[in-house]
N, C-alpha and C positions, 0 to 999 in steps of 0.2 A: 111298905111304908117308904122305904127308900126311893123306890121307883116314883111314887107319888109325889114326893118332896122335890126330886130332881125335876121331874115333869113340870110341876107347877112353878118351880123357880125358873125354868127355862122360859115358860109362857109369860111369867111376870117380867122377865128381863126383856123378852121381845116387845112387850106392850109398854112398859114403863121406862126401860133403859136402866133399871136398878136391880140389884139382886134381892134375895129374900130378906135378908137381915138389914139391908138398907131400907126397904119398904117397912119392915117392922119398926125400925128406929125413927122413921119419918112419921108414922101413924100411931104408934103406941108408946107407952111409957117405958123407962128403963126396967121397971119391975116386970114387964113382959119380955123385953128383949133379952136380958141376961139369963133368966131361967131357960129360955127357949135355946139360946145359944149354948149353955152348958148341956142342956139335954141332948141336943144335936151332936155335940163334941163326944159325949159319953157313948152315945148310940153308935156313931161312926167308928169310935175306937174299939168298942166291943165286937162290932161286925167285921171290921178289918182283922181283928185278932182271931175270930172264928174262921174267917176265910183263910188266913195264913195256917192256922191249925189243921183245917181240912186238906189243904194242899199238901202240907208237910205229911199228914198221915197217908194220903194217897201215894205221895212219892216214896214213902218209907217202905211200900209194898215191893219197890224195885231196887231202892238204895238202902242198904242196912246201916243207917245212921240213926242216932237218936232223934226223935221228932223235934225236941227244942232246937237242936242244931239246924235241922232242916228248915225250921221256922225262921231262924236268923238268916240263913242263906237265901231263902227265898225273899224275905224282906229286903236284904241287902240288893238283890238282883232287881226288885221292883224300884227301890230308891234309885239305884244307878240308872235304870232305864229312864225314869222321870227327869233325872238331872242331866244326864248325858245323851239320851236318845231323842230323836227328832219325833215329831207327831206321826210321820209316816212309818217309822220303824216300829212305834208302839202300835198303830193300827194294823200293821201286818202281823205283828206277833199275836194280837188278840184275834185276827182272822183266822190264823192257823190253829190256835187254841180252840176256837169255836168249831173249827172243822173236825178236830179231834173228837168231839162229841159224838160224831157219827159212828165212832167205834162201839157205842152202845148198840146200835142197829146190827153191826157186824158179830157182836158178841151174842146177840139174841139169835141170829142165824145159825152161827157155828155151834151154839149149845144144843141146838136140835131139840127143844122141849116138846114134850107130848102136849098137844094143843088142848085135849079134853081135860087133862089133869091140871093145865094151867087155868083154864077158864073155871074149873071147879074149885081151885084153890084161891081164886081171886075173890076177896070180900065184895059183897054187893054195895052199891052206893045207896046211902040211907037218905041222902038229900040231893036235890038238883045240882049239877055241877056248876053252871054259870052263876047262880046266886052265891054259891059258896066261894067261887073265885072272886067275884066282885066284893064280898065281904072280906076276903083275905086281903085284897089290895087296899080297900078303904080302911079296914080296921087294923092295919099294921101288918104289911106283907111279911116281915121278917118273923114276927111271932106267929102268924097264921101258918107259914110254911114250916116253922119249927114244930108246931103242935100237930100238924097233919101226920107225921110218922108215928107220933105218940098215940093218936087216935086209932091208927091202924094196929098198932101193937096192943093196945087195950082190947080192941075187937077180937084180935086173934087169940088173946090169952083167955078170953071168955069162953071159947069154943071147947 
């Protein structure tokens, strides 16, 4: 959902020269504007908190500090980067963080899993992948991605 809102806001800005909430304010009543604004603020706050918690939990695997402390530390670093860092610095930091995701490929190679056991243990797809992907993007990417692991867990618990 966040991706869809950001993408559509960018396109709206390119075409009309206004942001999403400026367009809502120009074409709709305040009864539409304010609940939409509050909903987006709440959603962004919850998502940012979940992201910070996930990063803190992952960092806790390497740094033996309480997760709430790590959450505060990460939040302080992010705020400091936004206030004192340049766009180029932030872009480079996120490029390196994205590159680190390739560690998943390395972990899969070094783990040397038995290919047949891995294929047998993978649950079959019950629905086509692309329509499910589009439904997740259109129907709220955050909730769709949050429910996907739950569906897999429910499927595995029934076996």
